[in-house]
C-alpha positions, 0 to 999 in steps of 0.5 A: 329279355329286357334289361334287369339289375342283378343283386346277391342276397347276403343273408335271409333277412336281407333277402326277405327285406329286399323282396318285401320292399319290391312288392307291388300291389295290384300288378300281375306276377309278370310285372312284379319288380323283383324276383328271387333266383335260385336254380333259375331253370324256370325264371330265366326261361320265362324272362326270355319269353317275356312272360316275367319281366322283373326289374331286379333279380335277387340271387338267393344262392348265398343262403345255401349254407343254411338252406340246403341241408338233408337231415334224417335224424329222429326218424323224420326227414327235413330238406332245405329249400335250396338243396339240389334235386339231383342231390336229394334224388341220389341220397341212399337214405331217401331212396330207401325210406322215401322212394316216392320222393327220390323217384319224383325228383329223378323222373323230372326234367334232365340230369343237367336241370336237376343238377341246377334246380332247387327243391323250393324253386321246383314246387313253385314252377309255373304252368307249361300251358302254351297260352300262358308262355306265349305272350302273343296270346292276349287272353290268359288270366294267369298272365293278364287277369280278366283277359279270358282263357284261350285254352278253353276253346283252344288246344287243351290236350295237356290241360287239367281235368281236376281242379279247373274253373271257368277262368283257368284249366292250366295244369300244374307241371311238377312231380316233386310236389305230388310226393310232398302232398301225399306224405303230408309234408309241412313247409317252412316259410321265412318272412320279414318277422317270423318263420311260419310252418303250414301244411304243404297242401295249403301252399298252392291255390286252385285257380277259382276266380283268381288264377294269377294268385298261385300260392299262399306266399305273402310278399317278402316270403321265401320257402326255406325247408320241407318236413316229412314225419315218419318213414314211408318205405312202401311208396313210389311215383309212377309217371306216364308221358309222351316220351320216356324222358325230359317230358312232363306228365300226362298223368302221374301218381304218388302212392304211399302205403302202410300194410300188414298181412295184406291189409292197408292200415294207412294210404296216401295218394296224390295225382299229377299231370291232371290237375291245376294244383298238386292233387290229394285224393282223400276220398279215394284214400279212405276206400283203402284203409282197413281193407284187404288189398287186391286189384279190384280194390285198386280199380275202385280207388282209381274210379273214386280218384277221378269222380269229379273230373271234367274233360275238355275237347282234347283231354278226355283221354286223361281221365281213363289214363289217370285211372290206369296209372292210379290202379297200377301204382297202387298194385306196384306199391302193394307188392313192394319188398320193404 
């Protein structure tokens, strides 16, 4: 890890002004001169690996007083970006009203990391692609734009089958983001002159021709909160991985259903572990609405969810696995007692 300057933010205005002042155009994220530090569970790892090399680290934890709340008033949910994953996962009202949120957080990382990691930092965590995290590989378009993608002809067992491009097939690694995108969450972003709100679905950018641009955040902007309308008690997160704990998903599904008398009135479905960004499957969801639920319908939805999948040499199994995960998650959600 290279030497760096440590600073502490005193208030949101100071934090965004410092980040904006440190913004440098036409450099890779690894070369960005200032980075925000919350839980540090991703940033510090990448600094140790030499993937990110900020000259200044800005500690934003002093903003927790205003940015870490959990509010369930009015039948909606608001989560502060600096709330810790473990605290939100353990909240009884969230576990009852938004089980998909609680489960996606509980199934992530280890208990120790969940105690440190924040919600805002979690949705911004970067890929676990080994070619990105190992700087001895020169050809990584996320780390060094225009250098190529080593994963295309390399070991790509854990890489994406949805949302990839000729420039990048790195998988988005998180879990919480799938629950947010499935529930049509809104994200609150604090910048230099304004606080703006956008659909969470607009935060992450697919790689396209610019894999190094991962989000729609502008220079000097910080995520300050998340909002979900309504309650979704019939929801769950199903995650399949190589080992039972402390492992990233090979395939996962965030499901939320509104049902009456066995008929699906509203359906939400998002996939994890298989795509380059948190992946909402609107076409597959449409097959559920207004239909009497049964296992055959679940299988048709699963097929539709992976209709556009493109496998690489080592990861074709993810398509079959992902379909089974979707079908099973839908059937489990449909039979929940709520």
